[in-house]
N, C-alpha and C positions, 0 to 999 in steps of 0.2 A: 198492813204496818209492822214491824219491828218494834213488841214495844222499848226496846231501850234504842231504838233509835228514834223516838216520838219524845222521849226522857231527852235527849239530847237536845230538841229540835224545842220544844217547854224551855225549856234552859236555857239557851238563848235566847230569845225569846223572850223572855223572863230579865237577862239583862238587858235586853234594848230598850223592856217598859220600863224597867227603874231607869234608862238615861232619860228617856222619855219625861219620862212624871218629873224630875229634876229640872232638864229647865224647863218647861211648860211653866214651875211655880215666879222663874225667874221674866223679870218686866223687859219684854220685845219688842220693839222700838217696829220691826217689823211684825206686820199683820200676819200678811200674806202668810209667812212662814209658818205663823202663830198658830193660823188655820189647816191646815197642812198638816200642822205635829199633830194641834187638837187629835184631828177625826183621826189618825194613825193612834194616838193614847188610847181612845176610847176603843176601835175595832182591837188592839194588845189588851187591854181592860177586860173584855166576855174571852177573849184567850186565857187569862191567867186567873177565870173564875172557872176555867176546865181544868185546868195543870191543879189548882186544885181540892177539886171533889174528885182525879185520876190518881192524886198524891194519897188522898185520904182511903181511898178502896184500897189504893196496894195494900197503905202497915193494915188495915182491916183483912184483907186474905193472908195477908202474914201470920196473924195472930190466928187465924181459923186454920194455916197448916202448924202451925206448934201444936195448937192441940189436938191436930189431928195426929203429928205425931211423937206427941210427950204424953198427951193425956189417960190415965187408965180406964176410967169412964166413956164404958161403950154408950149413955145416953147425951154428953158430952160430947161424943165424939160424933154423933148421928149429926147431935144441930148444928157442929163444925162445922160436917160435914153438906147442910143444906145453906149452908152462910156462906158458906165457901162457893157454892156451882151460884148461888144468888148474884152474889161477887162480882164474878166474873160471866152473865151477864151484861151485870153495871159498867166492867170493864170496854167490854167491846160495845159495848150504845156507847161511850162517851167516845173507843179513838176511831168510831163511825164520825159522830160528832168534828172530833181534832180535822181528822181527815178531811173533809168536805171545809172548816173553815182555812184551815192551809192552802187547802188548793184554793182555796178560791179568794178574795174579799182583797183587802191589799196585801195581803202578800204574792200572790202571781196576778192572774190573770184581766179578772173581774175590773178591775181601773183601766187597767193596761187597755182596754178596749174602747174607751174613751180617748185614750188620747190624739196627739198628732201623732206625725212619723216620719221615721229617717231611712229611704228607702238606696239600697247602692243594689246596683249594676256594675258585673265584672265579666269580660269579654272568657273566657272560656275555649275550650279544643274548638280549627277550627280556622287559626289564622285570621290571616284579613277581613272574608266570611263572618268569624265568630263578633268580631267588634260593626259591623252592621248590623250582624242580630240586635247587640245592645242600643242601636239607636233607632229600632224599629221597634223595639219592645218599649224602649222611653215614649217615640210617638206615642205607641197605644196608651200605655199611661197616663198621659198631659191629656190623651183624648176623650181618655175617661172621667178625669178629676174637669174637664169641661165640660162631660153630661150633670155632675152631681158637684159643681160649683165649689171646690177647693179652689183657691193656691197653692203651688210650687216654690222652687228656689233651691237653683243650684248654688252647693253647700263644695261640693271640689267637683274637676275633669279632667282627665287626659285622652289628646285624641288617637284614635287608631293608626297611624300612618295619611292615608290621603283624604280619608271616610271614614268615620261611625267611632268609636269609645271603646278604647280597653276600661277605662273604667269611670263614670259617673254616680256622686250622690246626691242626694236634691233632701227633704227638710220639705214633709209637705201636715195643708195641716187647712184645716174644716168641718162641717158642725157632720151630724149625726145625717147619713141616707136614708133619708124619710123613713127614721126613726130602726134603721137597721140595722145601725149600731157609728163607733167613730171611724176613724181615717186607720188606724193602729186595727180594729174588728174587722176589714175590709181588707188592708192590705199582706195582718198579715203571715196570710197563708199561700200568699207565692214568692214564698221562698221556700231558694232551690234550684234547682236545676234545670233548666227551658233548654228544646233540643229544635232542633228546627232542620229542615229537610224540604230540600227543594237546589235547586238546578242552578249554582251562579252566572251573573252576567258572563263571569270571565273562560267559563266549560264553555268551547266549542260544539263537542261531543255532544253535548246536553246530558249528560252525566250526572243523576241527582249528588248531593254531595246531602252530607251531617255537620255537622258545629255545634256546639252549646256555649248557654252561657248561666252564672249564676245570679239569683236576686236573694238581696238578705234585707227583712220588712226590721228596723228593731223600732221601739216605743218610743218617743221621744220621752227626755230624762230633766228637767228644769232645774238650774243651780240653786232653787230652796230645798232640791230634794234629796239633792248629788252633792256634796261638797265636798270636793279633791283637792288633796292637801299638794300646792303649785309644790311642794319639797318631792312632789312623789314624783312629778314630771319633768324629761327630758326635754329643753323646747331645740330645736334648731330655724335656723332659718334658710334660704337659698332663695337665687335666683325663678323664679317665676319661669316653666315655657310655653305657656299659653300664651294667646293675643295681650296684643298690650304696647306692638310699637317699639321706642324706643323706652320707655318706662323697662320692658323683661331684661334690658340690659346693664340698666347702671342703679337699679335695683332690690335688695331680696326681699321682699315686701312677699314670698311662702313663706309657708312656716309647721316646723312637723312633731306634730311632740308624741311624746313615746312615755304611758303609762309605767316604771320603775318593775309595780310591783306584779302587773300582767301579763307586759310585755307590751299592750296592744299598744297598735301605731298608730297613726292621724295624719293624711295629707291634707291642703290647702292655700291654694290657691289663684282664687277665685278674683279675687281685690285687690285696687290697686294696693290696700292699705294691710299695712304688717297688722295690728291692729282687729280690723273686724277678718281678719282671716286669723286667729288666734280667737274668735269669740267663735265664729265659726265651722275649727278646728274643736273646740272643747263640746259642740252641743253634739259631735259625731261621736268622740269618745266618753262619755257620760252616759250615750245610750249603750255603745258597746259593751264597756262597763258593769252596764245596769246586769243587759242582756246575758251578760259574760258570771256574772253572779247568782243569775236566776236561773241558771241551765246546772249552777255545783249545787241550786240549795235540789232545784227535782234531782237529782243523779242520788245528792244523802241520803232523799225522803225515799229512794229504790221500786221510786213511782214505775212501774212497767206500765209505758206508752206502747202501744200497737201501732200508732199510726204517723210516720214522718207529716201529717199534719200538724199533731200534736205537739214534735220536738223541733221541726225547723228545722231541722235535718234540712245542709246545703252539700253536701257529697251525692243522692241519690237525685235522681231523676226521677221527675214531678208531671209534668208536658211537652210534648211531643207538637209544632205547629210545623203539619205535613202540605207543605203549595201546593204540589200536583194534584192528591188530593180533597184539595180546601176543607183537609181536615183539623180540629184543635182535639189532643184528648187530654185529656185527666188522668194520669195511672192512678193516682189514686183514690181515685171516685168509678172509675172505667166511666167515665163520661167523655161523648167526641160530641164536637159539634162541625157542623158542617156548612160551615160560612168563616174562610177565613179572612175573606176583605172584613167581612161587619166587625170581628174578636181587633182585627189590627187596626178599624179605628173604632175600638175602642168603649166596645159594646159586650164587657166581660162581666156585670156585674151578675147574670143566670145565674155562668158557673160558681163564682163569688157565694154568691146564694144557697147552692150547691152543698160547697163543702161546704160552710158554714152549718150547714144543719148535720151533713156525718159525724163530726166533727165534735157537737154537742151529743149526736148515739154513741159517740165510741170514749164519750167523758162518761154516761147515763152508767153505761155496761162496765166500765174501771170502776166506779162505785157500787157497783151492785157483788163485784167478785173479792169485796173486802170484808 
C-alpha cells in the first residue's frame, strides 16, 4: 500500500472519528443507534492510535533525512542513518498493522459476515431458458434455506413470460449455520454468473443449449447504520404489473427509487401498499449503496484481489450446471460435484465451505505480499 494512499485513508477515518465523537456526546433517545455508533467509535479510536504513531514516525524520518542531507558531521550522519533504517522498519510494521485494520473490522468484511443478506437473481443470456433457470436457482436456494433454518421474503419479482423470472430479489435472515458463519458469510460467494447447459423442453432434436443468469448477494444494512437523505432520492410510483386482480389497474402502489448521486435504481411492487413497497425498496437501496461504497474503498486502497471470490465480480462465469453429465463445477476452485439433482435440491453447503476455505487462503496470501 502506498504511503500517500494510507495517509488519505487515515484522514478520511479521522474525520469520521471526530464526527462520531461529537455525535455520541449528545443525548440520544435511540439506544440501538447509540450502541452501533459507540462500537464504531471504539474501533476508530484504535485506528486513530495507529495514525498518531504513524505521523510521529514520519516526522522522525524527515528529521533523520535532514541530518543526512545537511549535517557535515560524519558521526551524526552515521547515527541518523541507523535511525532512518529503524524508523523505516517501524513504518513498515505500522503499515501492515493498519492494512489488517482497514481490511477487516468495521471497515470491511468481518462484521458483514454475520449480517442478513439481500439476494438478487436476474436472467442473462438465453432468453426464456434463462428465466426458467432463475426459477430453478431460486428453488435451490429456498431448499438450502430450509435446511439451515433461515427465513426469506420476496422484495421484488418480475415474471419471465409464461414461466420463470426475469428478476427476483429476496431478503434472507437467520442465525449462524452450525457456527460456520451468518447468512451473508455463506451466501456472498454465490455472486457472479451461473451458467446452465441442458436440453430445453422445447428442443425437438435433443441439442444442448447454454444460458446464464447473474446472482448478486449484498449485506443487509439497517436504517440506523445508513441514513439516506430523502432529498437525494427520486421517488416514482406506477401500477403493478404482477398479480393483484383489480388492484393492479386501480392504484399506483409500485415504487421506483433512484439515488440521484449514485444513479442506483430500485423497484418494488410485491405489496398492495405503496408504503410497504417503499420500505422494501429502501432496504435494497441501502444495501446497494453500501456495497457500491465498499467497492470504491477497495479500489482506492489499490488492494489487488486475485480471485473473483473476493471481488464478487458479476461479469464473469463462476459456476456451470451441466445437466447431461449431472455435474456442477465451480470454476474459481476447479471443484466439480457429480450430483446435480442433490445440488439443485439445496445440498450446496459443501461447495460453500470449500469456497470459504479458498477465500481465507487468498486473504492470507495477500497479507504476506505486503
